[in-house]
C-alpha positions as CSV (number, residue, x, y, z in Angstrom):
1,X,16.3,15.2,-5.3
2,X,15.4,12.8,-2.5
3,X,13.8,13.9,0.7
4,X,12.1,17.0,-0.7
5,X,10.0,18.6,2.1
6,X,7.1,20.8,1.1
7,X,4.7,23.0,3.0
8,X,1.2,21.7,3.7
9,X,-0.6,20.1,0.7
10,X,-4.4,20.1,1.1
11,X,-6.2,17.0,0.3
12,X,-5.0,13.4,0.2
13,X,-7.6,10.9,1.4
14,X,-6.8,7.8,3.4
15,X,-7.8,5.1,1.0
16,X,-9.7,3.5,3.9
17,X,-7.0,1.1,4.9
18,X,-5.9,-0.3,1.7
19,X,-1.3,-2.0,-1.6
20,X,1.2,-2.9,-4.2
21,X,3.2,-6.0,-5.0
22,X,6.2,-8.4,-6.7
23,X,9.5,-8.0,-8.6
24,X,11.4,-4.8,-8.8
25,X,15.0,-5.1,-9.9
26,X,18.1,-3.1,-9.7
27,X,17.9,-2.7,-13.5
28,X,15.5,-0.3,-15.1
29,X,18.7,1.4,-16.4
30,X,19.0,3.2,-13.1
31,X,22.3,3.9,-11.4
32,X,22.6,1.5,-8.5
33,X,25.9,2.6,-7.0
34,X,25.8,5.5,-4.5
35,X,29.1,6.8,-5.8
36,X,28.6,6.1,-9.6
37,X,28.0,9.0,-12.0
38,X,24.3,9.0,-12.7
39,X,23.2,8.1,-16.3
40,X,19.4,8.1,-16.0
41,X,16.9,10.9,-15.1
42,X,14.8,10.6,-12.0
43,X,11.3,9.3,-12.2
44,X,9.9,12.7,-11.4
45,X,11.4,16.2,-11.0
46,X,11.3,18.2,-7.8
47,X,8.6,20.7,-8.8
48,X,6.6,18.1,-10.7
49,X,6.5,15.7,-7.8
50,X,4.6,18.2,-5.6
51,X,2.2,18.9,-8.4
52,X,1.6,15.2,-8.7
53,X,0.7,14.9,-5.1
54,X,-1.6,17.9,-5.2
55,X,-3.4,16.6,-8.3
56,X,-3.7,13.1,-6.9
57,X,-5.1,14.6,-3.7
58,X,-7.8,16.4,-5.7
59,X,-8.8,13.4,-7.7
60,X,-8.9,11.2,-4.7
61,X,-11.1,13.6,-2.7
62,X,-13.5,13.8,-5.7
63,X,-13.7,10.0,-5.8
64,X,-14.3,9.5,-2.1
65,X,-17.1,12.1,-2.0
66,X,-18.9,11.0,-5.1
67,X,-18.7,7.2,-4.7
68,X,-18.0,6.9,-8.5
69,X,-16.1,3.7,-9.1
70,X,-14.7,5.0,-12.4
71,X,-13.1,7.9,-10.6
72,X,-11.6,5.5,-8.1
73,X,-10.2,3.4,-10.9
74,X,-8.5,6.5,-12.3
75,X,-6.9,7.1,-8.9
76,X,-5.5,3.8,-7.8
77,X,-3.7,0.8,-9.4
78,X,-2.3,-2.6,-8.6
79,X,-3.2,-4.0,-5.2
80,X,-5.3,-1.0,-4.3
81,X,-7.9,-1.5,-7.1
82,X,-9.9,-4.4,-5.8
83,X,-10.2,-3.2,-2.2
84,X,-11.3,0.3,-3.3
85,X,-13.9,-1.2,-5.6
86,X,-15.3,-3.3,-2.8
87,X,-15.4,-0.3,-0.5
88,X,-17.3,1.8,-3.0
89,X,-19.8,-1.0,-3.7
90,X,-20.4,-1.5,0.0
91,X,-20.5,2.0,1.4
92,X,-20.9,4.3,-1.7
93,X,-19.9,7.9,-1.3
94,X,-18.5,9.3,1.9
95,X,-19.2,12.7,3.4
96,X,-16.9,15.7,2.7
97,X,-15.4,15.3,6.2
98,X,-13.7,12.1,4.9
99,X,-11.3,14.2,2.8
100,X,-7.9,14.5,4.3
101,X,-4.6,16.3,3.5
102,X,-1.0,15.4,3.3
103,X,1.4,17.5,5.5
104,X,5.1,17.9,5.0
105,X,5.6,15.1,2.4
106,X,9.1,13.6,2.1
107,X,9.7,12.1,-1.3
108,X,12.0,9.2,-2.2
109,X,12.6,9.4,-5.9
110,X,14.6,6.7,-7.8
111,X,16.1,7.1,-11.3
112,X,14.3,5.2,-14.0
113,X,14.9,5.0,-17.7
114,X,11.5,3.9,-18.9
115,X,7.8,3.5,-17.9
116,X,6.2,2.5,-15.6
117,X,7.8,5.0,-13.3
118,X,7.3,5.3,-9.6
119,X,8.3,7.2,-6.4
120,X,7.5,6.8,-2.7
121,X,6.3,9.5,-0.2
122,X,6.2,9.7,3.5
123,X,3.8,12.2,5.0
124,X,1.4,13.1,7.8
125,X,-2.2,12.8,6.9
126,X,-5.0,14.8,8.4
127,X,-8.4,16.2,7.7
128,X,-8.6,18.3,4.6
129,X,-8.8,22.1,5.0
130,X,-7.4,22.0,8.6
131,X,-4.0,23.2,9.7
132,X,-1.2,20.9,10.6
133,X,-2.0,19.1,13.9
134,X,-5.8,19.7,13.4
135,X,-8.4,17.1,14.4
136,X,-8.8,14.1,12.1
137,X,-11.7,11.6,11.9
138,X,-9.5,8.5,11.6
139,X,-6.8,9.1,14.1
140,X,-8.5,10.2,17.3
141,X,-7.6,13.8,16.7
142,X,-4.0,13.1,15.8
143,X,-2.2,13.2,12.4
144,X,-1.1,9.8,11.1
145,X,2.1,9.0,9.3
146,X,1.5,7.3,5.9
147,X,3.9,5.7,3.4
148,X,2.6,5.8,-0.1
149,X,3.8,4.8,-3.5
150,X,2.7,6.4,-6.8
151,X,3.0,4.9,-10.3
152,X,2.7,6.3,-13.8
153,X,2.3,3.6,-16.5
154,X,3.0,5.8,-19.5
155,X,3.5,9.5,-20.4
156,X,-0.2,9.7,-21.3
157,X,-1.4,8.4,-18.0
158,X,-2.0,10.1,-14.7
159,X,0.0,9.1,-11.6
160,X,-2.0,6.7,-9.5
161,X,-1.5,5.3,-6.0
162,X,-0.2,1.7,-6.0
163,X,0.4,1.4,-2.2
164,X,-0.9,3.3,0.8
165,X,-0.2,2.3,4.4
166,X,-0.5,4.0,7.8
167,X,2.9,3.5,9.4
168,X,4.2,3.7,12.9
169,X,7.8,3.8,13.8
170,X,10.8,4.6,11.6
171,X,11.7,2.6,8.4
172,X,15.3,1.6,7.8
173,X,17.6,4.4,6.5
174,X,17.8,4.5,2.8
175,X,20.8,4.8,0.5
176,X,21.2,7.6,-2.1
177,X,23.3,8.3,-5.1
178,X,25.7,11.2,-5.2
179,X,22.9,13.6,-6.3
180,X,20.6,12.5,-3.5
181,X,18.2,10.2,-5.4
182,X,17.0,6.9,-3.9
183,X,18.4,3.7,-5.5
184,X,16.1,1.0,-6.9
185,X,16.6,-2.5,-5.4
186,X,15.3,-6.1,-5.7
187,X,12.5,-7.3,-3.4
188,X,14.8,-10.2,-2.5
189,X,11.9,-12.6,-2.5
190,X,10.2,-11.0,0.5
191,X,6.6,-11.1,-0.8
192,X,6.9,-14.8,-1.6
193,X,8.5,-15.6,1.7
194,X,5.8,-13.7,3.6
195,X,3.1,-15.5,1.6
196,X,4.7,-18.9,2.3
197,X,4.7,-18.2,6.0
198,X,1.0,-17.2,6.0
199,X,0.0,-20.2,4.0
200,X,2.1,-22.9,5.6
201,X,4.0,-21.5,8.5
202,X,7.3,-21.7,6.6
203,X,9.9,-19.5,8.4
204,X,12.9,-20.4,6.2
205,X,12.9,-17.0,4.6
206,X,10.7,-14.9,6.9
207,X,10.7,-13.8,10.5
208,X,7.0,-13.5,11.4
209,X,5.5,-10.5,13.1
210,X,2.7,-10.8,15.7
211,X,-0.1,-9.9,13.2
212,X,1.0,-12.4,10.5
213,X,1.4,-15.1,13.2
214,X,-2.1,-14.5,14.5
215,X,-3.5,-14.5,11.0
216,X,-2.7,-18.2,10.8
217,X,-5.4,-19.0,13.4
218,X,-7.7,-21.6,11.8
219,X,-10.9,-20.1,13.2
220,X,-12.7,-16.8,13.1
221,X,-15.7,-16.5,15.4
222,X,-17.5,-19.8,15.1
223,X,-16.2,-20.3,11.5
224,X,-13.5,-22.7,10.4
225,X,-10.9,-20.6,8.4
226,X,-7.8,-22.4,7.2
227,X,-5.2,-19.9,5.9
228,X,-6.0,-20.5,2.2
229,X,-3.8,-19.6,-0.7
230,X,-1.5,-16.5,-1.0
231,X,-0.1,-15.0,-4.1
232,X,2.1,-11.9,-4.5
233,X,0.3,-9.0,-6.1
234,X,-1.6,-7.9,-8.0
235,X,1.0,-5.8,-9.7
236,X,4.7,-5.7,-9.0
237,X,6.6,-5.0,-5.8
238,X,8.7,-1.9,-5.4
239,X,11.9,-1.6,-3.5
240,X,14.6,0.9,-2.6
241,X,18.1,0.1,-1.3
242,X,18.7,0.7,2.4
243,X,21.9,2.1,3.8
244,X,23.1,-1.4,4.8
245,X,22.6,-2.8,1.3
246,X,19.2,-4.4,2.0
247,X,15.8,-3.5,0.5
248,X,12.8,-1.6,1.8
249,X,9.9,-3.2,0.0
250,X,6.3,-2.2,-0.8
251,X,4.2,-5.1,-1.9
252,X,0.8,-6.8,-1.8
253,X,-0.5,-10.3,-1.2
254,X,-3.8,-11.7,-2.4
255,X,-5.3,-14.2,0.0
256,X,-8.1,-16.6,-1.0
257,X,-9.9,-17.9,2.0
258,X,-12.9,-20.1,2.8
259,X,-15.2,-19.7,5.8
260,X,-17.2,-22.8,6.7
261,X,-19.8,-23.9,9.3
262,X,-20.4,-20.6,11.1
263,X,-23.1,-18.0,11.6
264,X,-23.2,-14.7,9.6
265,X,-23.1,-12.6,12.8
266,X,-19.6,-13.7,13.6
267,X,-18.0,-13.0,10.1
268,X,-15.5,-10.2,9.8
269,X,-17.4,-6.9,9.8
270,X,-16.1,-5.9,6.4
271,X,-17.4,-9.2,4.9
272,X,-20.6,-9.0,6.8
273,X,-21.3,-5.5,5.6
274,X,-20.7,-6.4,2.0
275,X,-23.1,-9.4,2.2
276,X,-25.7,-7.2,3.8
277,X,-25.4,-4.5,1.1
278,X,-25.7,-7.1,-1.6
279,X,-28.6,-8.8,0.2
280,X,-26.8,-12.2,0.1
281,X,-27.2,-14.9,2.7
282,X,-23.9,-16.2,3.9
283,X,-25.1,-19.8,4.2
284,X,-22.7,-22.4,5.5
285,X,-19.7,-21.5,3.2
286,X,-18.3,-18.1,2.2
287,X,-15.5,-17.6,-0.2
288,X,-13.5,-14.4,0.3
289,X,-10.4,-12.7,-1.2
290,X,-8.4,-10.4,1.1
291,X,-5.8,-7.9,-0.1
292,X,-2.7,-7.5,2.1
293,X,-0.6,-4.4,1.8
294,X,2.8,-4.6,3.4
295,X,6.0,-2.7,3.8
296,X,8.9,-4.9,4.8
297,X,12.7,-5.1,5.1
298,X,14.8,-7.7,3.3
299,X,18.4,-7.9,4.4
300,X,21.3,-8.8,2.1
301,X,21.3,-12.2,3.9
302,X,19.0,-13.6,6.4
303,X,15.2,-13.5,6.9
304,X,12.9,-10.7,5.8
305,X,10.6,-8.9,8.2
306,X,7.3,-6.9,8.0
307,X,7.4,-3.3,9.2
308,X,3.7,-2.6,8.6
309,X,0.6,-4.2,7.0
310,X,-3.1,-3.9,6.4
311,X,-5.7,-6.4,5.2
312,X,-8.9,-5.4,3.3
313,X,-11.7,-7.3,1.6
314,X,-11.1,-7.5,-2.2
315,X,-13.8,-9.9,-3.4
316,X,-16.6,-12.3,-2.3
317,X,-17.4,-15.5,-4.0
C-alpha cells in the first residue's frame, strides 16, 4: 500500500548531497486511473519494502565507512553513480560517525508490470544508532527530511538508490488508486525544460527558482564560467501523478562546464579538493561535469517548477 509508516530503521547514509533522470510514462502496464480496477502488482510489497530499506541502509553504511568504490557501485545507480565515485576518489572512507538512519519512512509505491521497478520514500534522516530526534552531523543537531527513490533493474539485482535529496517543505499531494498505490505519470518534459533554462535562459516551459537563476551567473570567483551544456540524466526520470493531475518528478541533469582565466584558490571547493587530491594543477582552463539532482512539479498545463535540487561534482577533464 502507499504511505506505509514504519518504526525507526537504523542506518541510511546521506549520499553526501547527491540523483535520477528522464522519461517515465503512464504505461508500464500500470493502472493509471484512481478508480480503475487494478490489473498490475505493485513494484514492491509492504513487508518487502521495509526489508529493502533496511538492507540498503546496511550496504550504504558499509560503503561509506570502507571507501570501497565497488561497494558504492552496488548501492547507487543512474545520476548518483558519478558523484559518488568522485566523492570516494576525493575523500576515501569516512568515519563511522558518518552513518545515519532513516526514521519513520513513508513509501510511495506504484504498480509496475515489468523491470526495472521503482518506488519512492520520504523519511527523516539522522545519525545511525541514535534515537529519533538525536544529534546528527550534517543537520546541526536536527533530523533532515529526505526524498529518495530506489530502483531494481531485474529480479537478480539488489535495489539501489537512483535519487536522494534533502527536502524542505511539503511536496504536492499525490493521487492513489483504489487500493492506495501511487500512480505512475509522465515527466511532462520537465527535465528538458529545466535544462533549457539553465543553458540559455529559456522560460517557455519552466518557471525558474532562485537557485537555478543564480546558476546562470557567467562568473565564479575570478573565473569565466558560461553555463555550458545540459542533458537530462544519466538514467531515466521517475514521476508520480499528483492529486490535480500533474506530475511529481525525480530527475537528474548533467552539466558540462568550462572554467577559464582564474586562479585555483577561487574554484568551487569540491573541484579544488579533487584537483588537490589528484595533484593536478588547474592551469588556466578547467573542464568539469556537474550532476544536478532535482525534484520538480509539472502541471497538466503551464510551466514546470523545481521543488528542491542539489549539485555535485561528477567528473573533471
